[in-house]
C-alpha positions, 0 to 999 in steps of 0.5 A: 750530419748526412754522410755517404760512405762511397766505398771508393773514398773517404765519407763526404758530408752532404750536407754540407757541401750541397750548400758549397753546391747551393752557393755556387748556383748562387754566384752564377745566378746572374749571368748572362749564358748562350752557347756562346759568348763571355757570359759562359768563358764568366761561367767557366772562369767561377768553375776554375775558382775550384776544379783545375778547368782546361778551356778550349776555343772551336773558331766560328766556321768549323764543320762538326759533322753536320753542323757548324760552330755558330758566330759567337753571340755577346749581350751588353744591354737591352731595354725598351723605354716607352716615350716618357724614358721610362723603362718597361723593360731592362735587362739589367733588372732579369736577362731573361728579357731578352731573346738567346742571340738578339740580333742588334737594335736601335730604334723607335716604333711603334707598338704595333710592329713592336708586339711581333717581337714580343713572348710572353705566356698567357697561361702564366702571366706573372713568368717571364719565358725563356726563348732562343733563337741561335739559328735565324738572325731577329730579336725579341723580348720576353716578358710577362703576360701581365707585362704586355697587357699593360704596355700601352699605345706609344711611340718604343725606344728598343735597344740592344747591345750586342753582336753577332760575329765570328768568334768561338764556342766555348767549353770545358773539360777537366779530368782525373786519371783513374788505374786504367784509360778506360773513362766515366764520362760527366757531361753537364751543358752550360747555356742557359741564363739564370735558371737554377735548376737548369742548369746552373743546379748540374754545373755545381753539382759536377764542380763538386763531384769532379773536386771530390773526385780527384782527391780518391784512388779511383780504377776509371778515369774521369773526364769532365766536360762543360759544354753548350746544350746540343752543339757543344756536345756535337763539336766534342765528339768531332774533335774527340773522335777517335778516342770515345771508344775509352768511354765505358760509362757515362751521366749527362747531369740535369735538373738536380736540384728541384724537389721532383722524384728522381728520373734517370733515362737509358742510355741508347743499348738499354742495358748498359752497366751504367743503366743497372746501376743507375735503377739499382740504387733509385730502386733501395732509395727509399723514395718514388722513383721513375726509370725511361726508356731511352728517346732521341728528345731531351738531351745530349744523351741524344749525341753521344747515344747516336747510333754513330758512337752509341755511348754507354751514356744515360741520362740522371734528373730529378724532373725531366725538361718541361714537365714541371712548371717551372721549366724555361722560365722566370721561376726558375730561381734560387728559391726552386733549387734547395740544398736538400734536393742537392745533397739527396741527388749528389747520394745518389751520384755517388753510389751510383759511382761507388757501383762503378768502382766497385763492380768486380767478376770473382771466382769461386776457389771452392765451387764443387758443393758449398765449402764449409763456412763453420770450419773457415770461422766465417759465420764467426765474422759476422757474428752479433750483426744484427741482420746475420741471417741476411748476411749468410743468404749473401754468402750463399749468393756470392759463392754460386754466382762466382762463376766468371761472368756474374758481376758484384752487380749482377748477383745483387740483382739476382739476389734482391740484396743491396750492392753494398752488402755483395761486396761487403761480403765479397772481400771476406769471402776474398780474404778467407781466399773463396773468392779470386778477383779474374 
């Protein structure tokens, strides 16, 4: 059994939970989501079966900084039929076939005109692309390039049963109160249709992470938000501007179920505690990883890190957007995402939060020269360990750097020792009255 002891609660069977995460991804996969509409609501209703998610509706036309909440889009059916009445494109078989946010259409047109509304990927001829038209009113269909090549000169019936009208933007929020009102923000996007890695994996992992943390006694309060990309984070920030100073750490969760190596994109600050914690975990994971500097391109971290907020929010992912061939295509399916990759991502998330929850500062209560550890029985307290020398070294580092300024993570980084070892050492030294928590 693969378990992760988070030091903030009980052990969790990561392999078992990753299977549950995958099952939620599978249940959500058929739903056609967008930045607004019933697909988002249905998705959040699934999440409500696991956590008490509060749903918020923000009306069309609501100003949110330089943006405006758009019209609500819903779709029931869509297809293209040839003159024999055969459906050559069918939304019911794959919701990616319709350009997301397409206007309603019901007409017969010739092939030459139809091709103006067809989108394919010539260099990936078997895959259907995912495309959107949120802020330009039009319609279209996506299909594989092989399908496009097979379309013959004919008259075609084009039908999209959709609505684009005043409604609202929907997002979900789940709050876990901690010992303090300082918050950790966990954010995932809910706007993509049948794309398993981007970002059903993020939605599902965030759900189970929230479910697990809700059972624990936590130092920080945790706020989980399930939002449509870009317009969702902008809307949330506009509605919560007065309280964002409570956010002390944050993570955007995306693309965490594919086989790629783990990536962490730093916050705009670059040296926030969440940045240091994520890097520490990846450096000691025993796996390849990539640390990316902040850039104003990507997911919702670019809104949280905009200069007017500059929140300490990084982005945790496996393969970043646009870097894996299946990205935004029908190949980002249930075969790409695997429970073992979800388990690995979950383990790393828990390890990062373990550091955040336990990263304290201490004062050495015997700061003039090294205290005599032997007479206090501290050597015997760690005796019999296979890594006794390493633990003795950890004691010396913790004692030397516990000046009220250096945190346990600072000490772990300076000493090149694991955070958990430094934390255990501090706990032991505190029991012997050699440390006092600041």
